Structure formats: structure tokens, C-alpha cells
C-alpha positions as CSV (number, residue, x, y, z in Angstrom):
1,M,-37.5,-7.1,-16.7
2,I,-35.0,-10.0,-17.8
3,L,-33.5,-7.4,-20.1
4,V,-33.0,-5.0,-17.3
5,V,-31.8,-7.7,-15.2
6,G,-29.3,-8.7,-17.6
7,L,-28.1,-5.2,-18.3
8,A,-27.7,-4.9,-14.6
9,I,-25.4,-8.0,-14.4
10,A,-23.6,-7.1,-17.6
11,G,-22.9,-3.8,-16.9
12,P,-20.5,-4.3,-13.9
13,F,-19.0,-7.1,-16.1
14,V,-18.2,-4.8,-18.9
15,Y,-16.9,-2.3,-16.8
16,I,-14.6,-4.5,-14.7
17,H,-13.5,-6.4,-17.7
18,F,-13.1,-3.8,-20.6
19,I,-13.4,-0.4,-18.9
20,A,-11.4,-0.4,-15.9
21,G,-8.9,-3.0,-16.7
22,P,-6.7,-5.1,-14.4
23,P,-5.8,-3.9,-10.8
24,R,-2.4,-2.7,-10.4
25,P,0.1,-5.4,-9.9
26,R,1.5,-6.2,-6.5
27,L,4.4,-4.2,-5.4
28,T,7.5,-6.1,-5.9
29,L,11.6,-5.6,-5.7
30,P,13.2,-3.9,-8.3
31,E,14.8,-5.9,-11.3
32,S,18.4,-5.5,-10.3
33,K,20.0,-8.7,-12.0
34,G,22.6,-7.4,-14.5
35,T,22.3,-3.8,-13.4
36,L,24.3,-3.4,-10.1
37,P,27.6,-1.6,-9.6
38,P,30.7,-3.5,-8.4
39,P,30.1,-4.0,-4.8
40,V,32.4,-2.1,-2.5
41,A,34.3,-4.2,-0.1
42,T,34.8,-1.9,2.9
43,A,31.0,-0.7,2.5
44,S,29.0,-1.2,5.8
45,T,25.5,-1.7,6.4
46,D,25.6,-0.3,10.1
47,G,24.0,2.8,10.5
48,T,20.6,4.7,10.0
49,W,18.8,4.0,6.5
50,N,16.2,6.7,5.6
51,V,13.5,6.4,3.3
52,T,14.0,8.2,0.1
53,T,12.2,8.5,-3.3
54,G,10.9,5.5,-4.9
55,S,9.0,4.4,-1.8
56,R,5.7,3.0,-1.9
57,A,2.6,1.9,0.4
58,G,-1.0,1.0,0.0
59,Y,-3.8,-1.2,0.2
60,R,-5.3,-4.2,-1.9
61,V,-8.8,-5.2,-1.1
62,Q,-11.0,-7.7,-2.8
63,E,-14.8,-6.3,-3.4
64,M,-17.5,-7.4,-5.5
65,L,-19.5,-4.8,-7.7
66,L,-22.9,-6.5,-8.0
67,G,-21.7,-10.0,-8.1
68,Q,-18.4,-9.2,-10.2
69,A,-15.1,-9.7,-8.5
70,D,-12.6,-6.9,-8.4
71,T,-9.5,-5.8,-6.8
72,A,-9.2,-2.5,-5.3
73,V,-6.0,-0.9,-5.1
74,G,-4.8,2.5,-3.3
75,R,-1.2,3.6,-3.5
76,T,1.1,6.7,-2.0
77,S,4.6,7.6,-2.6
78,D,4.2,9.8,0.9
79,V,6.2,7.6,2.9
80,S,9.0,8.5,5.5
81,G,10.8,6.9,8.5
82,A,14.2,5.3,8.8
83,A,15.6,1.7,10.2
84,V,18.8,1.3,12.2
85,L,20.9,-1.7,11.5
86,A,24.2,-2.8,13.6
87,G,25.8,-5.7,12.4
88,T,23.4,-8.6,11.3
89,V,20.8,-7.2,13.7
90,L,17.7,-4.4,12.7
91,R,17.8,-2.6,16.1
92,S,15.0,0.0,15.3
93,A,12.6,0.9,12.6
94,R,9.6,3.5,12.4
95,F,7.8,4.4,9.2
96,S,4.7,6.2,8.6
97,V,2.4,6.9,5.6
98,A,0.3,10.1,4.9
99,L,-3.2,8.4,4.4
100,A,-4.7,11.4,2.7
101,T,-2.6,11.1,-0.1
102,V,-3.6,7.3,-0.5
103,I,-5.3,7.2,-4.4
104,S,-7.1,4.3,-6.1
105,D,-8.3,4.8,-9.7
106,Q,-11.8,5.5,-8.5
107,G,-13.0,9.0,-7.2
108,E,-15.7,7.7,-5.1
109,R,-13.7,5.3,-3.5
110,N,-11.0,7.5,-2.6
111,V,-13.8,10.1,-1.0
112,A,-15.1,7.1,1.2
113,F,-11.4,6.0,2.1
114,R,-10.5,9.5,3.5
115,G,-13.9,10.1,4.7
116,R,-16.0,7.5,6.6
117,I,-13.5,4.7,6.4
118,M,-10.0,6.1,7.7
119,D,-11.5,9.5,8.5
120,V,-8.0,10.8,7.9
121,A,-9.0,14.6,8.8
122,R,-8.8,12.8,12.5
123,Y,-6.0,10.1,11.9
124,P,-3.8,11.5,9.1
125,T,-1.2,8.7,9.2
126,A,-0.5,5.2,9.7
127,T,2.7,4.1,11.5
128,F,4.5,1.0,12.0
129,V,7.0,0.8,14.7
130,L,9.5,-2.5,15.0
131,T,9.0,-3.5,18.8
132,S,11.6,-6.2,19.2
133,P,15.0,-6.5,17.2
134,V,15.4,-8.8,14.0
135,V,18.4,-10.9,14.1
136,L,19.6,-11.9,10.6
137,R,21.8,-15.0,9.8
138,R,24.0,-12.8,7.7
139,I,23.9,-9.7,5.3
140,P,23.4,-10.9,1.8
141,P,25.8,-9.5,-0.7
142,P,24.1,-6.7,-3.4
143,G,21.4,-8.8,-5.7
144,K,20.6,-11.3,-3.2
145,I,17.3,-11.2,-1.6
146,L,16.8,-11.7,2.3
147,A,13.6,-13.1,3.4
148,T,12.6,-12.7,7.1
149,K,9.7,-11.5,9.4
150,A,9.3,-8.4,11.4
151,R,7.2,-7.6,14.5
152,G,5.7,-4.5,15.6
153,D,2.9,-2.1,16.3
154,L,0.7,-0.8,13.6
155,T,-1.2,2.1,14.6
156,M,-3.9,3.8,12.1
157,H,-7.3,4.9,12.7
158,G,-6.4,5.7,16.5
159,I,-5.7,2.3,17.4
160,R,-2.6,0.6,17.8
161,R,-2.2,-3.3,17.5
162,A,0.8,-5.6,17.1
163,L,1.4,-7.0,13.5
164,T,3.8,-9.6,11.9
165,V,5.0,-8.5,8.4
166,K,6.6,-10.6,5.8
167,I,9.7,-9.0,4.5
168,S,12.2,-9.5,1.6
169,A,14.9,-6.9,1.5
170,E,17.7,-6.5,-1.2
171,R,20.9,-4.5,-1.6
172,T,21.3,-2.6,-4.8
173,G,24.9,-0.9,-4.8
174,T,24.3,2.0,-2.0
175,S,20.6,1.4,-1.4
176,I,18.3,-1.2,0.6
177,Y,15.0,-1.8,-0.9
178,V,12.6,-3.7,1.5
179,L,9.3,-5.0,0.3
180,A,6.7,-6.0,3.1
181,D,3.2,-7.1,3.4
182,A,0.8,-8.2,5.6
183,T,-3.2,-8.9,6.2
184,V,-4.8,-6.4,8.0
185,V,-8.5,-7.4,9.5
186,F,-10.4,-3.9,9.3
187,A,-12.5,-4.6,12.8
188,G,-8.8,-4.7,14.7
189,W,-8.3,-1.2,14.2
190,H,-11.9,-0.2,14.2
191,I,-12.2,0.2,10.5
192,E,-15.8,0.6,9.1
193,N,-16.3,-2.2,6.2
194,P,-15.7,-0.4,3.0
195,S,-18.9,-2.1,1.7
196,V,-21.3,0.5,-0.3
197,G,-25.0,-1.1,0.5
198,G,-25.8,-4.0,-1.9
199,F,-23.7,-2.1,-4.6
200,V,-20.3,-2.9,-3.5
201,T,-18.9,-5.3,-0.9
202,T,-15.7,-6.1,0.2
203,A,-13.9,-8.4,2.2
204,N,-13.1,-8.2,5.9
205,R,-9.7,-7.7,5.4
206,G,-7.2,-6.2,2.9
207,T,-3.2,-6.4,2.3
208,L,-1.0,-3.8,3.4
209,E,1.8,-3.4,1.0
210,V,5.0,-1.3,1.3
211,L,8.1,-1.2,-0.9
212,L,10.9,1.1,0.9
213,H,14.0,2.4,-1.0
214,L,16.5,3.4,2.0
215,V,19.7,5.1,1.5
216,K,22.3,5.4,4.3
217,G,22.5,8.9,5.9
218,A,20.2,10.6,3.7
219,V,17.0,12.3,4.4
220,R,13.8,11.7,2.3
221,P,13.2,14.8,0.1
222,A,10.2,16.8,1.2
223,R,7.1,16.5,-1.1
224,P,4.2,18.8,-1.6
225,S,1.0,17.5,-0.4
226,V,-1.4,15.9,-3.1
227,P,-4.7,17.4,-3.2
228,A,-7.6,15.4,-2.7
229,G,-8.9,13.8,-5.8
230,T,-5.7,13.9,-7.7
231,V,-2.6,11.5,-8.4
232,P,0.9,12.6,-8.3
233,G,1.6,14.4,-11.5
234,G,-1.4,16.7,-11.3
235,V,-4.1,14.3,-13.0
236,T,-7.4,14.8,-11.7
237,L,-9.7,11.8,-11.1
238,P,-13.2,12.1,-12.2
239,A,-16.0,12.1,-9.3
240,T,-16.4,8.2,-10.4
241,T,-15.9,6.2,-13.6
242,V,-18.2,3.5,-12.9
243,P,-21.3,3.8,-15.6
244,P,-24.3,4.5,-13.6
245,L,-26.9,1.7,-13.3
246,S,-30.3,1.7,-12.7
247,I,-33.1,-1.1,-12.4
248,N,-36.7,-0.2,-13.0
249,P,-38.8,-3.0,-12.2
250,K,-41.8,-1.4,-14.0
251,R,-40.3,-1.9,-17.4
């Protein structure tokens, strides 16, 4: 019995620390130091900036696998939307994420996310809409990071709620990268807690992570839908990579 209990404890530890590996790191602004083209003195930031390739969005949630701490991370590049700048004011912004394309490193987690947790067949997108202009002190030159906050409405799982998002933005030549994150309490959007019985338990909240690559006047290229259970690039995920564990009290 002691041996069985020991294996039940050691199994998740071995899986998390030696098989699964560390979770994907947080999204960050691109490393641009020393790689920027010379700034164009006449370039204006006024106008519409559209999402283009290189954008990412996803979640980060703390979970426990039979007592062992882990971090669940899911990502997608299927992000669309645009922002409008006028002088030093962010006038409007609207961004959407196709939730069916959000993929983690666990097949069963992906099935649960698309099904009972987010019900993507019924609520296929998450959308953030700026509800009040963001007044900036100045437009920083290329290579300098601007930090601020934006308030808007986040709609997902059929619920729209106000959300304040932390933002870091950087100009890199003719592009603007925007890094945003916010804490989302699942109950606020009527999202079922992702916990699975006593096997996997999660926190009641998670972090929404977004990296936007914006280009002035360009429309984001259309991308094919990512089939369920795959990651971009056509790699098929297994149904699960968690080694099966069983406890037999009779032994």
C-alpha cells in the first residue's frame, strides 16, 4: 500500500518535472535593441493599425496534478482586429481571438477547453473592445517601451464584462508591438472551473496573455482554421501525454 501511494505521488512529479518539461514562457515584446532601422522623421502614427502575422493570444492557469504544481498554457495565432491612433490618443480598438484554435500541450486539456469549459461551438470567439480612449503622454520613438492601462469590455462565453488591461507597447520601424495581460476570474464569465475531480485542480482564475503585431494600413492575412487536436504546422497532439496512474488499495 505504501508503495502504491508512493508511486501515485511520484508519478505526477516525474511527469511534470522530467517528461512534460517547463511551461511555455510568458509572451514578451520582441528583442529589438540594435536591430531597428533608422527612424523616419516624417512617419506618423495617426491612422488605423491592423493585426498582422506574429500576433499571439492565450491563457495561463495554475493547476495541481495530484499535489504537484504545474502551469497550463494555451496559445493561438488566430487573432484579428485593429486600433485607431490620433495624435497621442488611442481612439478605439477591437480585437478577437478564435477560441477553437487555442492549443496547449495536452490533448485532453484541449478537448475540455473546447467543450465543457469554453463551449467554443456556441461561443467561438473572445472579443475585447476599448470603451474609453487612452490618452498617452507622448508617442515614444522606435525602440522605447510605453507602459499604460486600457479599459474595455471583454466578451467571452456569452458574457460581456468590463476589464482593465495592462499594456506595454513598442514601435519597431514600421510596426507596433503591443503586449497585454489581465487576470480573469472564471466565475465572472460563467466559465466552469477547469478542475477534473480530485485528479487535476486549478485556480479559480487565470491570466489572459496577448501579443499584438500591428501594421498601419495592412489587413491581417487570412489563415486556415486549425483542426481540433493539432497545433499550427500540422503536428497532431496525442489524446493525452499524462502517464496513466492507478491506485489499487487491495495491493
